[in-house]
PAKOLMAR-209203 format. One record per residue: residue in one letter; x negated, y negated, z of N, C-alpha, C in turn. Coordinates in nm, 3 decimals. Layout:
<sites>
SITE,A,X,Y,Z,X,Y,Z,X,Y,Z
...
</sites>
This chain:
<sites>
SITE,X,2.072,-4.192,-0.627,1.978,-4.147,-0.731,1.850,-4.091,-0.668
SITE,X,1.800,-4.159,-0.567,1.678,-4.114,-0.500,1.700,-3.978,-0.435
SITE,X,1.816,-3.963,-0.372,1.847,-3.836,-0.307,1.858,-3.723,-0.409
SITE,X,1.917,-3.752,-0.524,1.929,-3.650,-0.629,1.791,-3.605,-0.675
SITE,X,1.700,-3.700,-0.691,1.564,-3.666,-0.731,1.495,-3.581,-0.625
SITE,X,1.515,-3.616,-0.500,1.455,-3.539,-0.391,1.513,-3.398,-0.386
SITE,X,1.643,-3.388,-0.409,1.708,-3.256,-0.410,1.651,-3.171,-0.523
SITE,X,1.632,-3.231,-0.641,1.574,-3.158,-0.754,1.434,-3.108,-0.721
SITE,X,1.356,-3.195,-0.659,1.219,-3.157,-0.620,1.223,-3.042,-0.520
SITE,X,1.313,-3.052,-0.422,1.324,-2.947,-0.321,1.370,-2.815,-0.382
SITE,X,1.462,-2.820,-0.478,1.507,-2.699,-0.546,1.392,-2.633,-0.622
SITE,X,1.311,-2.716,-0.687,1.197,-2.662,-0.760,1.098,-2.598,-0.664
SITE,X,1.069,-2.666,-0.553,0.977,-2.612,-0.453,1.031,-2.481,-0.397
SITE,X,1.161,-2.477,-0.374,1.224,-2.356,-0.321,1.208,-2.241,-0.420
SITE,X,1.233,-2.270,-0.548,1.217,-2.168,-0.651,1.074,-2.117,-0.659
SITE,X,0.978,-2.208,-0.655,0.837,-2.169,-0.658,0.802,-2.084,-0.536
SITE,X,0.855,-2.124,-0.421,0.829,-2.051,-0.298,0.886,-1.909,-0.306
SITE,X,1.007,-1.896,-0.360,1.068,-1.764,-0.375,0.987,-1.675,-0.468
SITE,X,0.940,-1.731,-0.579,0.857,-1.654,-0.672,0.727,-1.610,-0.606
SITE,X,0.668,-1.701,-0.530,0.545,-1.669,-0.460,0.568,-1.555,-0.361
SITE,X,0.678,-1.562,-0.288,0.710,-1.457,-0.192,0.732,-1.323,-0.262
SITE,X,0.801,-1.326,-0.376,0.826,-1.202,-0.450,0.695,-1.139,-0.493
SITE,X,0.602,-1.221,-0.541,0.471,-1.170,-0.582,0.397,-1.108,-0.464
SITE,X,0.400,-1.176,-0.351,0.331,-1.124,-0.233,0.395,-0.995,-0.184
SITE,X,0.527,-0.989,-0.187,0.597,-0.867,-0.145,0.563,-0.752,-0.240
SITE,X,0.558,-0.780,-0.368,0.521,-0.677,-0.465,0.382,-0.623,-0.437
SITE,X,0.288,-0.712,-0.409,0.152,-0.668,-0.377,0.149,-0.583,-0.251
SITE,X,0.223,-0.625,-0.150,0.227,-0.549,-0.025,0.287,-0.410,-0.046
SITE,X,0.392,-0.402,-0.126,0.453,-0.271,-0.155,0.357,-0.182,-0.232
SITE,X,0.283,-0.241,-0.325,0.184,-0.165,-0.401,0.075,-0.112,-0.308
SITE,X,0.028,-0.196,-0.217,-0.073,-0.153,-0.121,-0.019,-0.044,-0.030
SITE,X,0.107,-0.056,0.008,0.169,0.045,0.094,0.174,0.180,0.023
SITE,X,0.210,0.180,-0.106,0.214,0.305,-0.183,0.074,0.364,-0.195
SITE,X,-0.025,0.278,-0.219,-0.163,0.326,-0.229,-0.209,0.387,-0.097
SITE,X,-0.176,0.321,0.012,-0.213,0.372,0.144,-0.147,0.507,0.169
SITE,X,-0.021,0.521,0.132,0.049,0.649,0.152,-0.017,0.759,0.071
SITE,X,-0.058,0.728,-0.053,-0.128,0.828,-0.136,-0.260,0.867,-0.072
SITE,X,-0.334,0.768,-0.022,-0.463,0.796,0.041,-0.446,0.878,0.168
SITE,X,-0.343,0.849,0.245,-0.318,0.927,0.366,-0.286,1.072,0.331
SITE,X,-0.208,1.093,0.226,-0.175,1.229,0.182,-0.301,1.301,0.136
SITE,X,-0.387,1.231,0.062,-0.513,1.292,0.017,-0.601,1.328,0.136
SITE,X,-0.605,1.241,0.236,-0.685,1.267,0.356,-0.637,1.393,0.426
SITE,X,-0.507,1.407,0.437,-0.451,1.527,0.501,-0.487,1.651,0.421
SITE,X,-0.472,1.644,0.289,-0.506,1.758,0.203,-0.653,1.793,0.213
SITE,X,-0.738,1.691,0.214,-0.882,1.717,0.225,-0.915,1.778,0.360
SITE,X,-0.847,1.734,0.464,-0.868,1.793,0.597,-0.829,1.939,0.598
SITE,X,-0.717,1.972,0.533,-0.674,2.111,0.523,-0.775,2.193,0.444
SITE,X,-0.824,2.136,0.333,-0.925,2.205,0.253,-1.052,2.229,0.333
SITE,X,-1.095,2.128,0.408,-1.216,2.142,0.490,-1.197,2.250,0.595
SITE,X,-1.081,2.254,0.656,-1.053,2.355,0.757,-1.064,2.495,0.697
SITE,X,-1.008,2.514,0.578,-1.014,2.643,0.509,-1.159,2.678,0.476
SITE,X,-1.236,2.582,0.429,-1.377,2.605,0.396,-1.454,2.646,0.521
SITE,X,-1.429,2.577,0.630,-1.499,2.610,0.755,-1.460,2.750,0.803
SITE,X,-1.335,2.787,0.788,-1.292,2.922,0.825,-1.362,3.025,0.738
SITE,X,-1.369,2.998,0.607,-1.436,3.090,0.516,-1.585,3.100,0.549
SITE,X,-1.646,2.987,0.586,-1.787,2.987,0.623,-1.808,3.072,0.748
SITE,X,-1.720,3.057,0.845,-1.729,3.137,0.967,-1.713,3.285,0.937
SITE,X,-1.621,3.318,0.849,-1.600,3.458,0.811,-1.722,3.513,0.740
SITE,X,-1.781,3.435,0.650,-1.897,3.483,0.576,-2.018,3.502,0.667
SITE,X,-2.032,3.419,0.769,-2.143,3.435,0.864,-2.126,3.562,0.946
SITE,X,-2.002,3.595,0.980,-1.975,3.716,1.057,-2.005,3.840,0.976
SITE,X,-1.983,3.833,0.845,-2.002,3.948,0.758,-2.150,3.977,0.731
SITE,X,-2.237,3.879,0.755,-2.381,3.898,0.726,-2.441,3.981,0.828
</sites>
């Protein structure tokens, strides 16, 4: 009887642990997606800045 009670407790703890892990994994995946979006934005902004700097250089030459 004591062992059965301990097994039940361990099963509950295991279930709670699995749920906790799933939540943490979900958060990590969400952060990963956010980071990927930010990295893409950074690249796009860098490309935009490069184009602006080229246009600025061209406009200075034309003056």
